[in-house]
C-alpha positions as CSV (number, residue, x, y, z in Angstrom):
1,M,-22.7,-139.3,-24.8
2,L,-19.4,-138.1,-26.3
3,R,-17.2,-140.4,-24.3
4,H,-19.5,-143.4,-24.8
5,G,-20.6,-142.8,-28.4
6,L,-18.6,-140.5,-30.7
7,W,-15.1,-141.8,-30.0
8,K,-16.3,-145.4,-30.3
9,L,-17.9,-144.5,-33.6
10,C,-14.8,-142.7,-34.8
11,P,-12.0,-144.4,-32.9
12,V,-9.2,-142.8,-34.9
13,V,-9.6,-139.0,-35.4
14,L,-6.7,-136.9,-36.4
15,D,-6.7,-133.3,-35.1
16,Q,-6.3,-132.0,-38.7
17,D,-9.5,-133.9,-39.7
18,L,-11.5,-131.7,-37.3
19,P,-13.1,-128.4,-38.3
20,R,-10.7,-125.5,-37.3
21,Q,-12.9,-124.5,-34.4
22,F,-12.4,-127.9,-32.6
23,R,-8.6,-128.3,-33.0
24,G,-7.0,-128.4,-29.6
25,V,-10.4,-127.9,-27.8
26,K,-10.5,-129.8,-24.5
27,L,-14.0,-130.7,-23.3
28,K,-14.8,-131.2,-19.7
29,E,-17.4,-133.8,-18.6
30,S,-19.7,-131.0,-17.6
31,D,-19.7,-129.9,-21.2
32,M,-20.9,-133.2,-22.6
33,G,-24.6,-132.6,-22.2
34,N,-24.2,-129.3,-24.1
35,V,-22.4,-131.1,-26.9
36,F,-24.8,-133.8,-27.8
37,C,-28.4,-133.6,-26.5
38,N,-31.1,-136.1,-27.1
39,N,-33.9,-133.6,-26.7
40,L,-33.0,-131.4,-29.6
41,E,-35.5,-131.0,-32.5
42,I,-36.6,-128.7,-35.3
43,P,-39.5,-126.8,-33.7
44,P,-42.9,-127.8,-35.1
45,P,-44.8,-125.1,-37.0
46,K,-47.4,-122.9,-35.2
47,G,-50.0,-122.3,-37.8
48,P,-53.5,-123.7,-37.9
49,N,-52.6,-126.3,-40.6
50,A,-50.5,-129.4,-40.5
51,A,-47.5,-129.1,-42.9
52,G,-46.8,-131.6,-45.6
53,C,-43.8,-132.0,-47.9
54,T,-42.8,-133.8,-51.0
55,D,-40.0,-133.6,-53.6
56,F,-40.4,-132.6,-57.2
57,M,-38.0,-133.0,-60.1
58,M,-39.2,-132.0,-63.6
59,D,-36.7,-133.0,-66.3
60,H,-33.9,-135.1,-64.7
61,T,-31.1,-133.0,-66.2
62,V,-29.3,-130.0,-64.8
63,Q,-31.6,-127.8,-66.9
64,G,-34.6,-129.1,-65.0
65,S,-36.3,-128.0,-61.8
66,F,-35.7,-129.6,-58.4
67,F,-37.4,-128.5,-55.2
68,R,-38.9,-129.6,-51.9
69,L,-42.5,-128.5,-51.8
70,Y,-44.2,-127.6,-48.5
71,Y,-47.9,-127.2,-48.3
72,P,-50.9,-127.3,-45.9
73,C,-51.9,-131.0,-45.5
74,Q,-54.3,-133.5,-44.1
75,K,-52.5,-135.8,-41.6
76,T,-53.4,-139.5,-42.1
77,D,-52.6,-142.7,-40.2
78,K,-49.9,-143.4,-42.8
79,S,-48.3,-140.0,-42.5
80,E,-44.6,-140.1,-41.6
81,L,-41.9,-137.4,-41.0
82,P,-39.0,-137.5,-43.4
83,N,-35.4,-137.5,-42.5
84,W,-33.9,-134.0,-42.3
85,I,-30.8,-135.1,-44.3
86,P,-32.2,-137.0,-47.2
87,S,-29.2,-139.3,-48.0
88,I,-25.6,-139.9,-47.0
89,E,-24.2,-138.0,-50.0
90,Y,-25.4,-134.8,-48.4
91,F,-23.1,-135.5,-45.4
92,N,-20.2,-135.9,-47.8
93,G,-21.1,-132.6,-49.4
94,L,-21.2,-130.8,-46.0
95,A,-17.8,-132.3,-45.2
96,D,-16.4,-131.0,-48.5
97,F,-17.9,-127.6,-47.8
98,M,-16.4,-127.4,-44.3
99,K,-13.1,-128.8,-45.6
100,I,-12.9,-131.7,-43.3
101,N,-12.2,-135.4,-44.1
102,R,-15.2,-137.0,-45.8
103,T,-15.0,-140.3,-43.8
104,F,-14.9,-138.4,-40.5
105,G,-17.5,-135.9,-41.7
106,E,-19.9,-138.6,-42.8
107,R,-19.6,-140.4,-39.5
108,I,-19.9,-137.4,-37.2
109,F,-22.7,-135.8,-39.2
110,N,-24.6,-139.0,-39.3
111,F,-24.1,-139.5,-35.6
112,L,-25.1,-135.9,-34.8
113,F,-27.9,-135.3,-37.3
114,G,-28.8,-138.6,-38.9
115,S,-31.8,-139.2,-36.7
116,F,-33.5,-135.8,-37.0
117,K,-36.9,-135.5,-38.8
118,I,-38.5,-132.5,-40.5
119,P,-41.8,-131.5,-38.8
120,A,-43.8,-132.0,-42.0
121,Y,-45.7,-135.1,-43.2
122,L,-44.1,-136.7,-46.2
123,D,-46.5,-137.0,-49.2
124,A,-49.5,-136.3,-47.0
125,P,-52.7,-135.2,-49.0
126,F,-52.9,-131.5,-49.8
127,S,-55.7,-129.8,-47.9
128,A,-56.6,-126.1,-47.9
129,N,-59.9,-124.1,-47.6
130,E,-58.8,-121.5,-50.1
131,K,-56.2,-120.8,-52.7
132,C,-52.7,-120.6,-51.3
133,P,-50.3,-117.8,-51.9
134,V,-46.9,-119.0,-53.1
135,V,-43.3,-118.5,-51.9
136,I,-40.1,-119.6,-53.7
137,F,-37.2,-120.2,-51.2
138,S,-33.5,-120.0,-52.2
139,H,-30.9,-121.6,-49.9
140,G,-27.5,-120.2,-48.9
141,L,-24.0,-121.2,-49.9
142,G,-23.2,-124.8,-49.0
143,A,-26.9,-125.6,-48.1
144,F,-29.6,-127.5,-49.9
145,R,-33.4,-127.8,-50.1
146,T,-34.1,-129.3,-46.6
147,L,-32.0,-127.1,-44.3
148,Y,-34.6,-124.3,-43.8
149,S,-37.6,-126.4,-42.7
150,C,-38.1,-124.3,-39.6
151,I,-39.1,-121.4,-42.0
152,C,-40.8,-123.4,-44.8
153,T,-43.0,-125.6,-42.5
154,E,-44.2,-122.5,-40.7
155,L,-45.2,-120.8,-43.9
156,A,-47.0,-124.0,-45.0
157,S,-48.8,-124.2,-41.7
158,Q,-50.0,-120.7,-42.2
159,G,-51.5,-121.5,-45.6
160,F,-48.7,-121.0,-48.1
161,I,-47.3,-123.3,-50.7
162,V,-43.5,-123.1,-50.6
163,A,-41.0,-124.4,-53.2
164,S,-37.6,-124.7,-51.6
165,V,-35.3,-124.9,-54.6
166,E,-32.2,-127.0,-54.6
167,H,-29.7,-125.1,-56.7
168,R,-27.6,-126.9,-59.4
169,D,-25.0,-124.1,-59.7
170,Q,-22.5,-126.0,-57.5
171,S,-23.2,-123.7,-54.6
172,A,-25.1,-126.4,-52.8
173,S,-23.1,-128.8,-50.6
174,A,-24.6,-131.6,-52.7
175,T,-27.4,-132.2,-55.2
176,F,-28.1,-134.6,-58.0
177,T,-29.5,-135.1,-61.4
178,L,-30.7,-138.4,-62.9
179,Q,-28.7,-139.8,-65.8
180,Q,-29.8,-142.5,-68.2
181,K,-28.0,-145.8,-67.9
182,Y,-28.5,-148.7,-70.2
183,E,-28.1,-152.2,-68.7
184,M,-28.4,-155.7,-70.2
185,E,-30.8,-158.1,-68.6
186,T,-32.0,-161.6,-69.5
187,T,-35.6,-161.9,-70.5
188,N,-35.9,-165.5,-69.4
189,E,-33.8,-167.7,-67.0
190,N,-33.7,-170.5,-69.6
191,S,-33.0,-168.2,-72.5
192,L,-29.9,-166.5,-73.7
193,K,-31.9,-163.6,-75.1
194,T,-31.2,-160.2,-73.5
195,S,-32.7,-156.8,-73.7
196,L,-31.5,-153.3,-72.9
197,T,-33.1,-151.6,-69.9
198,D,-33.2,-147.9,-69.7
199,T,-32.9,-146.7,-66.1
200,L,-32.1,-143.5,-64.4
201,V,-29.4,-143.3,-61.8
202,R,-28.3,-140.4,-59.5
203,E,-25.4,-138.3,-60.7
204,W,-24.1,-136.3,-57.7
205,M,-22.9,-132.8,-58.0
206,Y,-20.9,-131.3,-55.0
207,Y,-19.9,-127.9,-53.9
208,R,-17.3,-126.2,-56.1
209,S,-14.6,-124.5,-54.1
210,L,-12.6,-121.6,-55.5
211,Q,-9.4,-122.7,-57.3
212,Q,-6.1,-121.3,-56.2
213,G,-5.7,-117.8,-57.7
214,E,-9.3,-117.7,-58.9
215,Q,-11.3,-114.5,-58.4
216,E,-14.5,-115.0,-56.5
217,F,-16.8,-112.5,-58.1
218,P,-17.0,-114.0,-61.7
219,L,-18.0,-117.4,-60.2
220,R,-20.6,-116.0,-57.8
221,Y,-22.0,-113.7,-60.4
222,Q,-22.4,-116.7,-62.8
223,Q,-24.0,-118.7,-60.1
224,V,-26.5,-116.1,-59.0
225,Q,-27.7,-115.8,-62.7
226,Q,-28.4,-119.6,-62.7
227,R,-30.0,-119.4,-59.3
228,A,-32.4,-116.7,-60.4
229,D,-33.2,-118.8,-63.5
230,E,-34.0,-121.8,-61.3
231,C,-36.3,-119.7,-59.1
232,V,-38.2,-118.4,-62.1
233,R,-38.4,-122.0,-63.5
234,A,-39.8,-123.3,-60.2
235,L,-42.5,-120.8,-60.3
236,Q,-43.3,-121.7,-63.9
237,K,-43.6,-125.4,-62.9
238,L,-46.0,-124.5,-60.1
239,A,-48.0,-122.5,-62.6
240,D,-48.2,-125.5,-64.9
241,I,-49.2,-127.8,-62.0
242,N,-51.9,-125.2,-61.0
243,S,-53.2,-125.2,-64.6
244,G,-53.7,-129.0,-64.5
245,L,-51.0,-129.6,-67.2
246,P,-49.8,-133.2,-67.0
247,M,-46.6,-133.4,-65.0
248,E,-44.1,-136.2,-64.7
249,N,-42.2,-136.1,-61.4
250,V,-39.2,-138.3,-62.3
251,L,-38.7,-139.0,-58.5
252,H,-42.0,-141.0,-58.5
253,T,-43.2,-139.8,-55.0
254,Q,-46.5,-140.9,-53.5
255,F,-47.9,-137.4,-53.6
256,D,-50.9,-136.8,-55.9
257,W,-49.9,-133.7,-57.9
258,K,-53.3,-133.5,-59.5
259,T,-54.7,-132.3,-56.1
260,L,-52.8,-129.1,-56.6
261,E,-54.8,-128.1,-59.7
262,N,-56.3,-124.6,-59.2
263,S,-55.0,-124.6,-55.6
264,M,-52.5,-121.7,-55.9
265,D,-53.1,-117.9,-55.9
266,L,-50.5,-117.0,-58.5
267,G,-51.4,-113.3,-58.2
268,R,-49.9,-113.5,-54.7
269,V,-46.3,-114.8,-55.2
270,A,-43.2,-113.9,-53.1
271,I,-39.6,-115.0,-52.9
272,M,-37.4,-115.6,-49.8
273,G,-33.8,-116.5,-49.4
274,H,-30.9,-116.7,-47.0
275,S,-27.4,-115.3,-47.5
276,F,-26.5,-116.2,-51.2
277,G,-30.2,-116.9,-51.4
278,G,-30.7,-113.2,-50.4
279,A,-28.7,-112.1,-53.4
280,T,-30.7,-114.6,-55.5
281,V,-33.9,-112.9,-54.3
282,I,-32.7,-109.5,-55.6
283,E,-31.6,-110.9,-59.0
284,T,-34.9,-112.8,-59.4
285,L,-37.0,-109.8,-58.6
286,A,-35.2,-107.8,-61.3
287,R,-36.1,-110.4,-64.0
288,E,-39.6,-111.5,-63.0
289,A,-42.4,-109.1,-62.1
290,K,-44.7,-112.0,-61.0
291,F,-42.8,-111.9,-57.7
292,K,-44.8,-109.2,-55.8
293,C,-42.4,-108.8,-52.8
294,A,-39.4,-110.5,-51.1
295,V,-37.9,-111.3,-47.7
296,A,-34.1,-111.4,-47.7
297,L,-32.5,-113.1,-44.6
298,D,-28.9,-111.9,-44.0
299,A,-28.5,-111.1,-47.7
300,W,-25.0,-111.5,-49.0
301,M,-24.8,-108.7,-51.6
302,F,-21.4,-109.5,-53.1
303,P,-22.5,-111.5,-56.1
304,L,-24.6,-108.7,-57.5
305,K,-23.7,-105.9,-60.0
306,D,-24.8,-102.4,-59.1
307,E,-26.7,-102.0,-62.3
308,I,-29.3,-104.6,-61.1
309,F,-30.6,-102.4,-58.3
310,P,-32.6,-99.8,-60.3
311,Q,-34.3,-102.7,-62.1
312,V,-35.9,-104.0,-58.8
313,N,-39.4,-102.5,-58.3
314,Q,-40.9,-104.7,-55.6
315,P,-41.0,-104.2,-51.8
316,I,-38.2,-106.0,-49.9
317,F,-37.8,-106.8,-46.2
318,F,-34.2,-107.4,-45.1
319,I,-34.0,-109.4,-41.8
320,N,-30.5,-109.4,-40.5
321,S,-28.5,-111.1,-37.8
322,E,-26.4,-109.0,-35.5
323,K,-23.1,-110.7,-36.2
324,F,-23.0,-111.2,-40.0
325,H,-23.0,-107.7,-41.6
326,W,-20.2,-105.2,-42.3
327,P,-20.3,-101.7,-43.7
328,A,-19.8,-102.5,-47.4
329,N,-22.6,-105.1,-47.3
330,I,-25.0,-102.7,-45.6
331,K,-24.0,-100.0,-48.0
332,R,-25.0,-102.2,-51.0
333,I,-28.4,-103.0,-49.3
334,K,-29.0,-99.3,-48.9
335,K,-28.6,-98.8,-52.6
336,L,-32.1,-100.4,-52.8
337,D,-33.6,-97.7,-50.6
338,S,-36.6,-96.0,-52.2
339,S,-39.0,-93.2,-51.5
340,D,-41.9,-94.9,-53.4
341,I,-41.4,-98.6,-52.7
342,E,-41.2,-100.1,-49.2
343,R,-37.8,-101.3,-48.3
344,K,-37.5,-102.3,-44.7
345,M,-34.7,-103.6,-42.5
346,M,-34.5,-105.0,-39.0
347,T,-31.8,-106.8,-37.0
348,I,-32.3,-109.6,-34.5
349,R,-30.2,-109.0,-31.4
350,G,-27.9,-111.8,-30.3
351,S,-28.2,-113.7,-33.6
352,V,-25.6,-115.1,-36.0
353,H,-25.6,-115.9,-39.7
354,Q,-26.6,-119.5,-39.0
355,S,-29.6,-118.5,-36.8
356,F,-31.9,-119.0,-39.9
357,P,-31.1,-122.6,-41.0
358,D,-32.2,-125.6,-38.9
359,F,-28.7,-126.3,-37.7
360,T,-29.2,-123.7,-35.0
361,F,-31.7,-126.0,-33.3
362,L,-29.8,-129.3,-33.7
363,A,-26.5,-128.5,-32.0
364,G,-26.1,-128.3,-28.3
365,N,-25.2,-124.9,-26.8
366,L,-21.4,-125.6,-26.7
367,I,-21.1,-127.0,-30.2
368,G,-23.5,-124.4,-31.5
369,K,-21.3,-121.6,-30.1
370,L,-18.1,-123.1,-31.3
371,M,-19.4,-123.7,-34.8
372,K,-21.2,-120.3,-34.8
373,L,-24.5,-122.1,-35.4
374,R,-26.0,-120.3,-32.4
375,G,-25.8,-116.8,-31.1
376,D,-26.8,-115.5,-27.7
377,I,-30.5,-115.4,-28.4
378,D,-32.6,-118.5,-27.9
379,P,-32.8,-120.0,-31.4
380,A,-36.6,-120.5,-31.0
381,I,-37.1,-116.9,-30.1
382,G,-35.0,-115.7,-33.0
383,I,-36.7,-117.7,-35.7
384,D,-40.1,-116.9,-34.2
385,L,-39.4,-113.2,-34.6
386,S,-38.2,-113.7,-38.1
387,N,-41.1,-115.8,-39.1
388,K,-43.8,-113.5,-37.6
389,A,-42.2,-110.4,-39.1
390,S,-42.0,-112.2,-42.5
391,L,-45.7,-113.1,-42.4
392,A,-46.7,-109.6,-41.5
393,F,-44.7,-108.2,-44.5
394,L,-46.1,-110.8,-46.8
395,Q,-49.6,-110.0,-45.7
396,R,-49.0,-106.3,-46.3
397,H,-47.7,-106.7,-49.8
398,L,-49.6,-109.7,-51.1
399,G,-53.0,-108.4,-49.9
400,L,-53.7,-111.4,-47.7
401,K,-56.8,-111.5,-45.5
402,K,-55.1,-113.0,-42.4
403,N,-54.3,-111.8,-38.9
404,F,-50.5,-111.5,-39.6
405,N,-50.8,-107.7,-39.3
406,Q,-50.8,-108.3,-35.5
407,W,-47.0,-108.5,-36.0
408,D,-46.6,-105.3,-38.0
409,H,-44.6,-103.7,-35.2
410,L,-41.9,-106.3,-35.7
411,I,-41.3,-105.0,-39.3
412,E,-40.4,-101.7,-37.6
413,G,-38.0,-103.5,-35.2
414,N,-40.2,-102.7,-32.2
415,D,-39.3,-105.5,-29.8
416,E,-36.7,-105.9,-27.0
417,N,-34.9,-108.5,-29.2
418,L,-34.9,-106.4,-32.3
419,I,-32.9,-103.4,-33.7
420,P,-34.7,-101.1,-36.2
421,G,-32.5,-101.0,-39.3
422,T,-29.0,-102.2,-38.7
423,N,-26.5,-102.4,-35.9
424,V,-23.6,-101.6,-38.3
425,T,-22.3,-98.1,-38.2
426,L,-21.8,-96.4,-41.5
427,L,-19.9,-93.2,-42.1
428,Q,-22.0,-90.6,-43.7
429,S,-19.7,-90.5,-46.7
430,A,-20.3,-94.2,-47.2
431,I,-24.1,-94.0,-47.4
């Protein structure tokens, strides 16, 4: 497919336009099937419910709330799967984040990923037999609200309502607000009379790179504060929806938000996040006691100040990849160790930092390895272990009456593909 498709699509590609990992790489014909495969997909969820999804934006400014909502749904004849990448601007944002040429990035990302769908039915009717526990999800640096659907759809299929926040702190590859724009329009073809029309147009916000000579910590610390605010705000919006308060979704989706009235169990609320989202989890727990527990996937602890750790009083489960962590990061995680509150950690053998987002399923083996989107473990096995262990931990600390406790042994790292705790060696003096 590469020789017949990509180079015809991008006939002029300079070596410097490519990501660093590809410069000078020579591909053999035998590698082609591993580069672009037509049978790749985000795995469908395994729970007893179909998963639905819709987008919500309350207040169209940067102070508002923007998230992708996943929920148990009723599939209908009109149900469709949404695009994994919502619009072309997100391809541009990914190109900026990876520091590659936008024109090339847009073409290759669209070619590679433009046809993939999320395994959840867009705007399908909400359907659940009981009140749903709630999870707020925080994405990593350079990601956005749709990139963790393999996790969020699984939770929805198991009966959770999940709000995957799209952060507006300039840590996302791309996001948008809606800005008011006034346009003149004629009121009658035969009349010179005109009127002002007030419309909302998308104002795009892209990833902010560090400036030359800029220290990273002040920026990341400021961002994690905003991220935590956005997670708390998302929960507040869900509480308002649950209470039946009138809501205006400025995105005007087809989903009937009134069906969510009294549908959520707001006494059973958790937060999850990946990488920078893992730091966001810790910051959010410290400021909002309504979150009863958390799951942090490959938490990047750098953006946090040490004084935040004693303020965190909820159980936390750290699920780590084998290749991401280093002693200083693990040392900071261990500052959260407690004799009274459960703080657990496990590591997935053969996994990498990008084993948690959907990209790991959508790149062939060769590209996946070159771009560090895949480790040595089968991506489906890795995410299945992570999802099952997360569900077991959520049941334990949200008091759910489910059968997720069948996976309690995974919390302890008891599986051939798991390492209890961490694979990173710490000197005793560093602990």
